[in-house]
N, C-alpha and C positions, 0 to 999 in steps of 0.2 A: 493301509493302501491295499486295495483288492487286486490280486494278480489274476488276470483273465486269459493269460497266454495258455495255449494248449501244447502239450508235448506231442511230437518233438519239434523244435525249432527247425525250419526248413534247411538252414545251412548245416546244423548239427546232423540232421538226417542225411544230407548229401555227402558230407565230409567224413562222417564216422559210422553212423548206424547202418547205412546202406552197404558200404564196403565190408563191414564186419558180417552183415547178413549174407553177403555173397561168399565170404570166406567160409562161413559155417556150412553153407550149401555144398561147397566144393570139398571141404576137408573133414567136416565133423558130423554131418547128419547121420551117417552110418554108426558112428561111435556113440552118439547120443541115443540112438535107437537101442543099441546094445545095453547101455546103462539103464535105460527105462525098463527093459525086460529083466535085467538082473536085479534091479532094485525092487521091482514088483515081486519077483520070486522070493527075495529075502524077506520082504514085508509079510508075505503070506506064510512062509516057513516059521517066522518068529511070532505068528499070530497077532501082529500089529494090525493087519487087515484081515477081514473075514474072507471066507472062501467065495462068497457071493460077490463081494466088492472086487476081489482080485480077479475073478472070472470076467466080470463086466469090463474092467479096465484092460485086461489082456485082450479080449475080443475087440475092444475099441482101438487099442494100439495097432492091432493087426489090420483093422479096417482103414485107419488113417495111413498106415504104411502103404496099403494097396492103392489108396486113392490119391496119394500125394507124390508128385514128382518134384523133388527138391530143386532140380535144375530149372524147372518151369516157373518157380515162384519168383515174384518180384517184390521188393521191399516197399511197402506202402506207408509204414509208420503207424499202422493200426496197432501193431504189437511191437514192444520194444526190441525183441530179438527172436531168433528161431525157437529158443526154449519156450517163450511165452506164446508163440504161435502154436506149438504142439499142445501146450496146456489149454489154450483156448479151444482147440479142436476137441480135446477130451471133454471139456465142459459143455461144448455144443452138443455132443452126443449123450453125455451122462448127467448133465446138470452139475450140482455142487460136488457130487461124488467123483467127478473128474479131477478135482483138486487133491484127492486123497493120495495120488501117486507121489506127491512131493513131500509126504510125511517123512521127517527125519533126514532130510537132505537139503542142500543149498546149491545155488549155481556155483558157489565157491569150490566145493569139492568136486562137483561135476566138471567144471572148467578144467581143472588141473588133471582130472582123469582123462578127459577127451584129448587134451594136449599130449599126455603120455602115450595114449593109444596111437595117436597119429605119428608121433616120433618113433614109436616102436617099429612100425611098419617100414618107415623110411630108413631107420638105422639098420634094420635087418637086411634090407635090399643093398645098402651100401657095403655092409660087411661081406655079403655074398659076392659083390663085385670085387672087393679087395682080396677075397680068397681066390677068385679067378685070376687076378693079377699076380698074386703070390705063386700060384701054380705055374703060370706062364714064365715068371722069372726063374723059378726053381728048375723048370725043364730047360730053359735056355742056358742057365748056368751049368747044368749037367752037360749039355751039348757043347759048350764052349770052355770046358774046364782046362783044356790045354792050348787054347787060342791066345797067343801072346798079344798084349797091349802095352802101351806106355802109360804108367801111372804118373799123374802130374801133382805137384805140390806147389803152392804159392804161384800158380800160373806157369810153372816151368817143368820140363820133363824131369822125372825123379828116378824111378826104378821100373824095371819090367815086372809085370804081373800077368794074370790072365783075365780074359773077359769073364770067365766063370767066377773067379775070385772077387772081382769087382761087383758082379751081380749078387753074389752071396752076401756081401756087405749090405747092399741095398735091401735084400730080402730080410736080413736080420732086423733092420730098422722097421720095415713094413710089418713084420711079425709083432714087434713091440707096439707099433701103432694100433694094430688090430687088438692086441691085449688091452690097450688103453680104451679103445672103443667098447670092448667087452665090459670093462669096469664101468664105463658110462652107461651102458645098457642096463647094468645092474641097478643103477639109479632110476631107470624107467620102469623097473619091475616091481615097484612097491605102490600099492593102490591107495589113493587119497580118499576114496569113498567111505563115508561114515564120519568124516570130520565135520560135515555139515558146514556151517558158516565159519566156526573157529574151534568150538569146544566139544564136539560130538553132539550127542542128543540125549534128551531125557527118556527116549524110548529104548527098549532093550534090543538094539540092532545087533546084527552079526557081521562085523567087519571082515572077519576071515572068510565068510561065505561070499561076500561081495567080491573080494579079491579073487577067490577061486572061480567064480562064475565068469569073471571078465578076463581070466587067463593070466592074472598077475601071480607072482611068486608068493606074495604075502602083503598085508596092509603096511602102509607107512605108519610107524608107531605113533609119533606125537601129532595130535590133531592140529595144533597150531602150525607145526612144520608142514602139514599137508597143504595148507593154503598160503604159507608165507615163504617157504624155502624154494629157491629156484635153482639149486645146484644141479638138478636133473637137466636143466637147460644149459647152464654155463659149463657144466662138466662135459656134456655131449659135444657142444660146439667147440670147446677148447680141444677136445680129442680130434675132432674133424680138422680143425685148423692145423694141428701139429702133423697129422698124417700128410696133408697136402703141402705143407711147408717143406717137409722132408722129401716127398716125391719131387717137388719143384727143383730141389738141388740136383737130383739125378737127371731130370729133364734138361737142366742147364748144362750139365756135362755132355748130354747128347748133342746139344747145339754146338758146343765148343769142339767136340770130337769130329763133327761133320763139316766144320769150316774148311774151306779150300786149303788154307795154310796148314792145317793139321791133317785132315783127310783120314783119320783113324777109323771113323765109322761110316759105312756105306748104307745109305737109305735107298730102298728099292724104288723103282719108277712109280709104283702104285701109291707111294707116299711122298711124291715129289711134284711140285708145281713149277711151271716154266714162267719165264718173264714174258711180258707182252711186247717187249722191244729188244731185249738182249738174248739172242738165240743160244748163247753158250751157257746160260744160267740153269743150274739145278737147285731149286729152292726147297729144302725140306720143311715146308711151311707147317705141317702138322706139329712139329716140335714147338713152334711159336704158339700154336693154339693150345697145346697142352700146358705150356708155361703160363699163359694168361688165364686159362681155366683153373689151374692150381692156385694162382694168385687171387683170382676172383673168389674162389672158395674160401681162402684165408680171410679176405676182406669181408665177405658176407658173414662168416662165422664171428669175426671180431665185432661186426655191427650188432649182432644179437647179444654177445657178452657185454659189450660196452653200454648197451641200453640199460642193463641191470645196475650199472655203477651209480652209487649214491641214491638208490631207491630205498624206501622204508622196508623193514622186515615185517611185512604184512601182506594181505591180499591187495593187489593193485593192478591196474590195467597195463602198467609198464611191462608186465611179464605175460600178458594174456594175448588175445586174438591177433592184434596188429603185429606185434613182434614175432609171435609164433609163426604166423603165415609168412612174414618177411624172411624168416630163417630158412624156409623150405627151398629158396633159390640156391642156398649153399649145397643142398643135396643134389640139385640138378647139375650144377657145374662140377661137383665132385664126381658124380656118376659119369658124366661125359668124359672127364679127364681120365678116370680109371679105365673106362672101356677102350678109349683110344690108346692109352699106354699099353694095355693088355694085347692089343693088336700090333702095336708098333715094335715093341722089344723083340718078339720072336722073328719079325720080318727083317731086322737089321743084320748086318754082317760086318766083320772086321777086315779092313784093307791091309793085308799082311805086308805088302811092299812098302806102304807108307809107314807102317809101324816100325819095320826094320830100318827104314831111312831115318826116322826120328830117333830111334834108339842109338844108331851109329853116330848121328850128328851131336847127340847130347851125352854120350858115354854113360848111359843109364845103368850099366852093369858094374861100374867102377867100385861100388861098395863091396862086391864079392871079391874083387882083387885084394882089397884091403883085408877082408876077413881071411882070405887064403894065406896071406903073408903072416898074419897072426898065428894061424894054425900050423903052417908048414915051415916058416922061417923063425918062429919064436919071437917075433917083434911085439912091441906094445902096439895097441891099436892106434895111438897117436903117431907113432913112427910110420906104421903102415898107411895111415891116412895121408900123411905128407907125401909119401912116395906116390900113392894113387893120384893125389891132386896134381903132382908134377906130370904124370903120364897123361892124364886127361887134358890138361892144358896144352901139352905138346901135340897130341893127335887132333884136337879141335883146331889148333892153329894150322895144322897140315891139311885140314879138310878131310880127314880120314876117320874110319871107325877104329875101335879098340883092337880089332883083330890084326890091324897093321901096326900095333904099338909095342911089339915085343922089344925092339931095339931101344925105344924110348924108355921102356920099363927097366931094362938092364942098366942103362945109363943112370937113371934116377936112383935105382937101388944102390949102385956102387957109390954114387955121390953122397947118399944119405948114411949108408951103413958101413961104408969103407971096406966092403968085401963083395965077392961075386955072389949072385943069387943061386940057390939050388933049384929054383923053379925053371924047368925046361919050357921050350916054346909050346909044346902040346899041352902041358899043364896050365900054362898061361892062357891059351885059347879056351880051354875048358872053364877056367875061372871067369873069363869075360864074356862067355856066351850066354845069351838070354835063357836058353833051355837049361843050361847048367845052373844058372842063378835060381830058376824056379825049382828045379829038383832038389837043390840044397835046402830049400825052405819048406821042409816037410814037418814043421812043428805044428802044434795045435793052432788052428786058425790061419795057417799059411796057405800059399797058392799051389803047393805041390799036389799032384793028383790024389795021393793017398789021404792027405790032410783034408782036401776038399770033399772026397767021397765020405769021410767020417762026418764032416759037417752036414753034407746033404742028408745023411741018414737022420741026424738030429732034427734038421728042419722038417723033414717029412713027418716025424712023430709029433713035433710041436704043432704043425699045421693041422694034423688030424685031430689032435686034442681040442684045438680052438674050434674046428668045424663041428666036432661032436657037441660042444657046449651050445652052439647055435641050433643044432638039430634038436637037442633035448628041449630047448626053450620053445622052438616053433611047434614041436609036437605037443607040448603042454598047452600052448595057446589054441592050437587047432582042436584039441580034445575039449578044452573049455568051451569053445564056440559051439561044438556039437552038443555038449551036455546042456548048455544054456538053452539052445533051441528046443531040445527035448523037454526040459523041465518047464519052459515057458508054454509050450504047446499043451502040456498036461493041465496047466492052470485054466486054459480055455475050455477044458472038457469036464471040469468039476461041476 
């Protein structure tokens, strides 16, 4: 049977080829241009192409670049994709010699290289925004290192700590998340070029030179892995998901703390919306936006990772243009969430009166009374715990705070230990005061000012080291771009 159909089928063109062509125009045209230049330089330096052929191709590439506005192109179906459009333009100017540029390469290694280049730029922007968020959290933690808050566990008031101590915990997680993103970016820093379709090439190509010209750290070693392994995608989006899953937990606390019934966190008017009907309402709506942006980021990252599930370990479209472009939405929602949180956290403040009221109502310092009885009265912790429990139940029933509970304490002590306590009223008040609670906890990682200051110094060093890694990477890539342009220009002058 004779097949007289012509490629492409109109529905295939409309549903697949045209959208992919639009995606290349938007995301990859610049990177394909860089690969063309670098590959031509490498082919000339290895004497795979002669000086005359390399010169003609270089000049023609420059002409095509000057004459072509990718954004103005419309997909007609005349060429399968953007790659074949550029190759057709080379052949239009140079004849068969225009096809020489594709010597010793494939769309396979080119595709994964442009995908990595596109992800590099997005990942670096995201890490820079997370560094800005980390800086904002660190500064706010320093500013609030003595600001009392109630810490909650299992949805109930638990112990006093400080806002600075809480933020320091969030910062530590963020630093670990940035470190995970750094590790994922390492996976983007190995160049697939030279793998060709699967097995490299019979030509004596220089893969190290290609990696250098394109700003990569080095080539990805195994050529099969260059076109089959997608861990550079799954690793990156997994790291992004974890970052915003963790930030989402902090955002949820902000929602809880700002609730009318809790009132621990004050959100300023610039970040509050009013009700259209209820004049008394102060709605800290940006918190909701941050929460859903964080959740959308997690979902979008999951969509990319899950697309790779049960796919073959080979070159395949499941990991290419469609899913790559779909994943970029995760960077958009991540960026919006990070920037809003960077503005939100420094703008907030703690409502000291509500904090004190919650502390009194829930007896959150009672643990320190038990500890004091162990130290000063020589009791076992279980004995001390039972006395403290009796005191807290009594004052809660009375609707009073622990500072009014000395008589309840002496009664409970006598009932349990069968002797009078040596703890005077002043010592009792010091034991149950939030300020005393905090000062006692000057151990490594604790909320006392000295412990926090030591932690802040560590965070400052660690963040500087992470920032330096990014700076060195970006400097290398910028230098590579300059070197490629200079080397490519020299080809045109031979």
